[in-house]
N, C-alpha and C positions, 0 to 999 in steps of 0.2 A: 443489490440482488445477491443472495447467498448461493454458494455452490450447491449446498444440499437443499435445493428447493425445486419445485416443479417448473417454476418460471425459467430457471437456468437450464434445465434439461430440454426445454423447448427452444430457448435462446441459442444455445451452443450449436446444434446442428444447422439452424438457419444461417448463422454467421459463417459457419464452415462452408456451406454450399455457395453462398454469395462470394466469399473470399476467393475460392478456387475457380469460380465462374468468370471473374473479372480479369482482364489482362494484367500481367505482372506489374507494370509501371503504375497502375491505379489501385492496387490492392490495399495500399495504406489508407485509402479513403473509407471504404466500408469498415475496416478494422478500427479506425479512429472513431467513426460514428458509433460503432458498437460499443467501444470502450466508454465513450461519454454517456451513452444510454445506460450502460451497466452501472456507472457511477451515479447517475441522476435518478436511478430507480428508487433510492431511499428518499431523496429530496432534490427536486430540480434546482432549488436555489443554491445548492452547494457547488454547482458548476462554475459559478463566478469565482469561487475561492481557488479552485484548481487552475482555472484559466489565468488568474492573476499570478499565481506562483509560476506557471509555465512561461508566461510572457516576460516576467521579471528575469528569470534565470536565462531565458533565450537571449534577451537583449544584452544582459551583462556578460554572457559568454562572448558575444560578438565584440562588445566594447573592450573586453580584456585583450582580445587579439589585436584590435586597432591601437591599443595603448602601447604596443610594442615593448620597448625596454624601459619605459617610464615607470619605474618601480613604485613611486608614490601614488601615481594614478591607478596602477594595477591593484595596489593594496586597498585603496579607497573603494574601487569597484567591488572587490571581493568582500570588503566589510559591509558595503551597502547590501549586497546580496544576502549575506549571512543574517544581518539584522532584519531584513525584510522577510525572508522566508522562514527563518527560525522564530522570528517575532510572532508571525502568524500562528505557528505551532504552539508556542508558549501561551499565547493569549487564549486560544481555543481549548488547549488541554489543561492549563493550570490556573487560569484566571479565577475560577470559582474557589479552588483550593487556597490560593494566595489571599483572595478577598476575605474569605471566612476566617483564615488563620490570623490575618491582621486584626480583625475585630475581636477575635477570641483573646488576642494579646491585650488589646485596648481594654476589654471588659475585665481582664485579670487584674488590671491596675485601677479598676473602679470607673472606667470610662463607659460611655454609652455604646450600645450595640448599633448595628447598621439600620438605616431607615427602611431598608428592604433588601431583598436578595435578587440577584440576576440569575436567569436561567439560560446558560449558554450551552448549546448542543455541540458535542464533540463530533466533527465531521468524520465520516468513515474513511479510513486509510490515510489520514492526514500525515501521520508519522512516516509512512512508507514513501509517499511521493515527495514529501519535504526533504527527507534525507537523500532521496535519489537525485533530486534537482541540485541539492547542495553538493553532492559528490561530483556532479557534472561540472559545476562552476569551479570547484577546487581542481579538478583534473585539467581544465582549460588553463587555469591560473598557473599550474605547474608545468604546462606544456606537454602533458602526457597525451592529450588529444587535441585535435583542431575543433574550433567552434562549429557547431552544426548550423548551416545556413538555411536549410529547408525547415520551415516552421512546422509543416505537417508531420514530417518524420520525428521532429523533436517532441511535438505534442504527443505523438504515439508512444515515444520512449517514456514519457511521464505517465501516461494513462493506460498503457497496455493492459487490458482487463484481467488476464489470468493472474497477474502478480500485483494488481493495484491495491487490493484490500489488505492482504496479509503477507506480501512479499512472495518470493525472496527479493530483497533489494538488489538491483543489478547495477554494475558499473557501466557507464556509457560506452566504454571501449569494447564491452562484451555484447551489449544488447543492440545498440544503434546499427552496427554493420549487419547484424542478422535481419533487422527490420527492413533494411534497404537492399539486401541481397536478392537476386533472382531465385525464385523457388519453383519446384516442380512437384506435382502431387505424388508421382511415383517414388519420390525420395522421402516421403513422410514416414516416420517411424511409428506406424499404427500400433505395433505390438508393445513398444515402450510406452506409448501414450496411454493405452488402456490399462497397462500394468500399473503405472503410477496412479491413474485415476481410481482404479479398483482398490488398491491398497489405501489410498487417501480417503475414499468414501468409507471404507471399513473402519479406519482409525477414527474418523469424525463421527459417523452415525452409530456404528455398532459398539464402539468403545467409549469415546468421549461423551457423547450425548446420553448414553445409557448410564454411565457412572455419574453423570451430572444429576440424575434423579435422586440418587442417594445423598450426594454431597449437598445439594440444595435443600433437601429435607432437613438435614442436620444443621446447616448454617442458618436456616431461617428460624430455627427454634433452638438456639444454642443453650438457653437456660434449661430447656427440658432434656438435653442430651447428657448421657453419662460420659465418663472419661474415656471409656473404650470406644464408644461411638464417635466421639470427637477425634480421637487418635486415628481411627480407621478412615474417617471422612477426610482428614487432612492428608493422609497418605494417598488416598484415592484421588484427591484434588490435584496432586502432583502428576499423577498418571493422566488425569483428564486434561490438564493444561498442555502437557506434552503431546498427547494424541490429537488434541484440537488444532494446535499450531502446526504440528508435523503433518497431520492429515490434510489440512488446508494447503500447505506448501506442496505436498505431493500432487494434489489435484491441479494446482497451478502449473506445475512442471508438465503434467500430462496434457492439459489443455493447450499449452504453448506448443508442444510438439505437433499438434494437429495443424498448426499454422507454420510449421517449418522453423520454429524457434526453440532453442535449447536454453532453458533457464538453469541457473546454478541450483544444484541439489542441496537443500538444507537438511540438517540432522543426519548426515551420512557417516558420522563418527560418534 
């Protein structure tokens, strides 16, 4: 589900009402369900991937604590986590590139090309939740934080929908305590939330998406574009990328504030 969609504008107020209507100790449940729904909106099958990453990093965090001072075991557990979680990321994000590059090299030396091509879809947000779970395990390994024993809160830390798709990537020591803290509706920073969301939507829709029309028109017909048009489109593309990413992050920060959570502000310098 995209922030700049009608579905999200319906989804957000419904979750907001349910979240604040539920007693504090149970609020993580509707928020977790909403986060999984938000993620599954693109493809329900992708839920198994994020569940796998969540369970592996959760169990490895606990095993790291139980390993105590046994350094060899702790290093083995850390290595297992990194290979598993980052391996999933590398496979889905770079397999097609590596596969095609290998056969390009083979054909360069007179070999045969591939018998066929694989079509591997890149799961939405995989980079963000992979690095977030990896940072959690590293922090537990270093002793910076204690392993989270509540699977529900840990799963929410991984999938918290405002920052699931495009960040900001949060350290567990900053986000987990906020998800578990008691919250009161009167303490919600509504002004800050709507300010971030308004600025974010402006960057995303009025700037990035609008510039994208010109950029796409040029890049889809590079042969027919003159030098000046190519130069202007390239400069505009830089602005488009910045406003797209920065705008999405601002919307995420604003959405999180509605649930009593303060995310790290990206692009503040």
